[in-house]
C-alpha positions in Angstrom: 0.0 0.0 0.0 1.2 3.5 -0.8 1.6 5.3 2.5 0.2 8.5 0.9 -3.1 6.7 0.0 -6.0 7.4 2.4 -7.3 3.8 2.2 -5.9 0.3 1.8 -6.4 -1.1 -1.7 -10.0 -2.0 -2.4 -10.6 -5.7 -2.5 -13.8 -7.5 -3.1 -14.9 -11.0 -2.0 -15.7 -11.7 -5.7 -14.2 -10.2 -8.8 -14.6 -6.7 -10.2 -15.9 -8.1 -13.4 -17.1 -11.7 -14.1 -19.5 -12.7 -16.8 -19.7 -11.0 -20.1 -21.8 -7.9 -20.0 -24.9 -8.0 -22.2 -24.8 -5.6 -25.2 -27.7 -3.6 -24.0 -26.2 -3.1 -20.6 -22.8 -2.3 -22.2 -24.5 0.4 -24.2 -25.8 1.9 -21.0 -22.3 2.0 -19.6 -21.3 4.1 -22.6 -24.4 6.4 -22.7 -26.3 6.6 -19.4 -23.4 6.1 -16.9 -21.5 9.3 -18.0 -24.7 11.3 -17.5 -25.2 10.1 -13.9 -21.7 9.3 -12.8 -20.5 11.0 -9.6 -17.6 13.5 -10.1 -14.4 12.2 -8.6 -12.1 15.2 -9.3 -13.4 17.7 -6.8 -15.1 17.9 -3.4 -18.8 17.1 -3.5 -21.6 19.6 -2.6 -24.8 18.6 -0.9 -27.0 21.2 -2.5 -25.7 20.4 -6.0 -26.4 16.7 -5.5 -29.8 17.3 -4.0 -30.9 19.2 -7.2 -34.0 20.7 -5.3 -34.9 17.3 -3.7 -35.4 16.9 0.0 -32.8 14.3 1.1 -29.5 12.8 0.0 -29.0 9.1 0.5 -26.0 6.8 -0.1 -26.0 3.0 -0.8 -22.6 1.4 -0.4 -22.2 -1.8 -2.4 -25.5 -1.8 -4.3 -24.9 -5.2 -6.0 -27.3 -5.5 -9.0 -29.0 -2.2 -8.1 -32.4 -3.7 -7.2 -32.6 -2.1 -3.8 -31.1 1.2 -5.1 -33.6 1.5 -7.9 -36.5 0.3 -5.7 -35.8 3.0 -3.1 -35.4 5.6 -5.8 -38.7 4.7 -7.3 -40.4 5.0 -4.0 -38.8 8.3 -3.1 -38.6 10.7 -6.0 -37.9 13.4 -3.5 -34.6 11.9 -2.6 -31.3 11.8 -4.5 -29.7 8.4 -4.1 -26.0 7.9 -4.7 -24.9 4.3 -5.3 -21.3 3.1 -5.0 -20.2 -0.3 -6.3 -16.9 -1.5 -7.6 -18.3 -4.5 -9.5 -18.8 -3.5 -13.1 -21.5 -6.1 -13.8 -23.4 -4.8 -10.8 -23.2 -1.2 -12.2 -24.4 -2.5 -15.6 -27.3 -4.2 -14.0 -28.2 -1.1 -11.9 -28.1 1.0 -15.1 -30.7 -1.3 -16.6 -33.0 -0.9 -13.6 -32.6 2.9 -13.7 -33.2 3.1 -17.4 -36.3 0.8 -17.4 -37.9 2.7 -14.5 -37.0 6.1 -16.0 -35.4 7.2 -12.8 -33.8 10.6 -12.7 -32.8 10.7 -9.0 -29.9 8.3 -9.0 -26.2 9.0 -9.2 -23.6 6.2 -9.5 -19.9 5.8 -8.5 -18.3 2.7 -10.0 -15.5 2.3 -7.5 -14.6 2.6 -3.8 -17.4 4.1 -1.7 -14.8 5.5 0.7 -13.8 8.0 -1.9 -17.3 9.4 -2.0 -17.5 9.6 1.8 -14.2 11.4 2.0 -15.3 13.9 -0.7 -18.6 14.8 1.1 -18.8 17.7 3.5 -19.9 17.2 7.1 -23.6 16.5 7.8 -24.5 16.0 4.1 -26.2 12.6 4.0 -29.6 11.9 5.4 -29.3 8.1 5.1 -26.8 5.4 4.4 -27.4 1.7 3.4 -24.8 -1.0 3.7 -26.6 -4.2 2.8 -24.9 -7.6 2.7 -21.3 -6.4 2.2 -18.5 -8.8 1.5 -18.3 -10.9 4.6 -14.6 -11.9 4.5 -15.2 -14.7 7.0 -11.6 -15.9 7.5 -10.0 -14.3 10.5 -6.9 -13.3 8.5 -9.2 -11.3 6.1 -11.1 -9.4 8.7 -9.0 -6.3 8.1 -10.6 -6.2 4.6 -14.1 -5.8 6.0 -15.7 -2.5 5.2 -16.9 -1.9 8.7 -13.8 -0.6 10.6 -13.7 2.1 13.3 -12.2 4.7 11.0 -14.8 4.2 8.3 -17.7 4.2 10.8 -16.4 7.6 12.1 -16.3 8.8 8.6 -19.9 7.8 8.1 -20.9 9.6 11.3 -19.2 12.7 10.1 -21.2 12.9 6.8 -24.5 12.0 8.4 -26.8 14.8 9.3 -28.1 15.0 12.9 -31.0 12.5 12.9 -29.6 10.9 9.8 -30.0 7.1 9.6 -27.6 4.2 8.9 -28.7 0.7 8.1 -26.4 -2.3 8.1 -27.6 -5.7 7.1 -25.8 -9.1 6.9 -26.6 -12.8 6.9 -23.3 -13.8 8.5 -23.4 -14.2 12.3 -19.8 -13.2 12.8 -20.0 -10.1 10.7 -23.2 -9.0 12.5 -21.4 -9.2 15.8 -18.3 -7.5 14.4 -20.3 -4.6 12.9 -22.5 -4.1 15.9 -19.5 -3.8 18.2 -17.9 -1.2 15.9 -21.1 0.7 15.3 -22.0 0.8 19.0 -18.4 1.9 19.7 -19.0 5.2 17.7 -20.3 7.7 20.2 -22.1 9.7 17.5 -24.3 6.8 16.6 -27.3 5.4 18.6 -28.7 1.9 18.0 -32.5 2.2 17.6 -33.4 -1.4 18.4 -35.9 -2.0 21.2 -35.8 -5.8 21.1 -34.9 -8.8 19.0 -37.8 -8.3 16.5 -36.2 -5.0 15.5 -33.1 -6.7 14.1 -34.7 -10.0 13.0 -37.6 -8.6 11.0 -37.1 -6.8 7.7 -37.9 -3.1 8.1 -41.1 -2.0 6.5 -39.1 0.1 3.9 -36.6 -2.7 3.0 -36.4 -3.8 -0.6 -35.5 -7.6 -0.8 -33.2 -8.4 -3.7 -32.5 -11.6 -5.6 -29.0 -11.8 -4.0 -30.6 -11.7 -0.5 -33.0 -14.5 -1.5 -30.0 -16.8 -2.3 -29.3 -17.1 1.5 -25.6 -17.4 1.1 -24.8 -16.6 4.7 -25.1 -18.8 7.8 -28.0 -17.0 9.6 -31.3 -15.3 8.7 -30.6 -11.6 7.8 -29.9 -9.2 10.6 -30.8 -5.5 10.2 -29.0 -3.0 12.4 -30.4 0.5 12.3 -28.6 3.5 13.8 -29.3 7.2 14.1 -26.8 10.0 14.1 -27.0 11.9 17.4 
């Protein structure tokens, strides 16, 4: 790692690109993506990204884009930023965005930490981190997205009262994330009992990836609020 880099190199549990991208999705990478891609050469501005909408949300690791597009369709008053390093996922998300005619989504095909670093304080009203790479082997835990420094960064960019949702279907990662999220003094866990983390929230969008049940437990949903 270059000591001048702000983050360790991005690694994913899978590959950045796997199967061949379908021609229609490839065309969207060439045409639609440049129109909605997040700028990466300058600091980001909340008001510019809002574009007269009410709230600014970020989904980190949007997979195939089903949840991202589903939330955007439900909430046209929100600008949703999606960050995902997996090119096939970005191509899939573009298809969902195009088919639904969504105009309130921006995409970053790369490391979400770069977006968080570029955002000003108190700029996000909501953050989703849903079923991130689990890195189950002990020697790989340092590659997990949820680390104290990153949690502190998320707390910095959340508005007071802003919400953070983390979901996983791996027991060890649920414990790992909960410990680090609770350890951030700026975040408060909203759960009042087991049903609050075992039951899908009413506004959750279930994806095909989630339905594959690749983890070792039923999904756990951890909702936090920025104090």
